[in-house]
N, C-alpha and C positions, 0 to 999 in steps of 0.2 A: 504494500500500500504506500502511496506517495504522501509525504508530509505536506500538510497545508499550513502555510505561514500567514500570520495575521498582519493587517496594515499597521505600520509603526514599529514592527519587530525588525531587528537588525538582520540584514541579508547575510546568511552564512557563507555564500559564494557569489562571485560576480557572474552575471549572465542574464538570460531572458526569463522573466517570470510571467506566467499566464494567470490572469484573473480567473477564479473559479467561483461558482455559486455556493450557497450554504451547504448543499449536499454533494459538492464536488463536481458539478456539471461544468464543462468547459465553455468559455465565452468567446475565445478567439482573440481576445484583447491581451497584448503583451506589453511589458515594460522592461526596460534595461536598467538593472540596478547593480551598483558596485558593492563588493563585500564590505560589510560594516555600516553601510548606509541604511537608513530606515526605509521600509517598503512604503510606497505612496498610498494615500487613501483610496478606497474603492467607492464606486457610485452608490452602492446599497450596503446597509449593515448586514453582517453575517457572511459577506464575501471574503475571500482570502486569495493567496497566491501559491502557485506550484512552480518549482524550478523546471523548465522544459528544455533549456539549452545552456549549459554552463559554458563560461568563457574558456577557450583553449589557449594556453600560454605556450610560448616556444619551448619552455623547459619541460612541458608535458605534465605539469601539476594541475 
């Protein structure tokens, strides 16, 4: 199961985060967030974010 992150929570990794509904339904809306930055607010309460495309670094980390 994929972890759902809440708005305002620190992003654990840099990458593309997709907004998901309260029950985990995909919306197709993505945001680019850098590790350590807070996740942006969502349009409706109960929504969250799922990491769909982590940033790939040259070092492979």
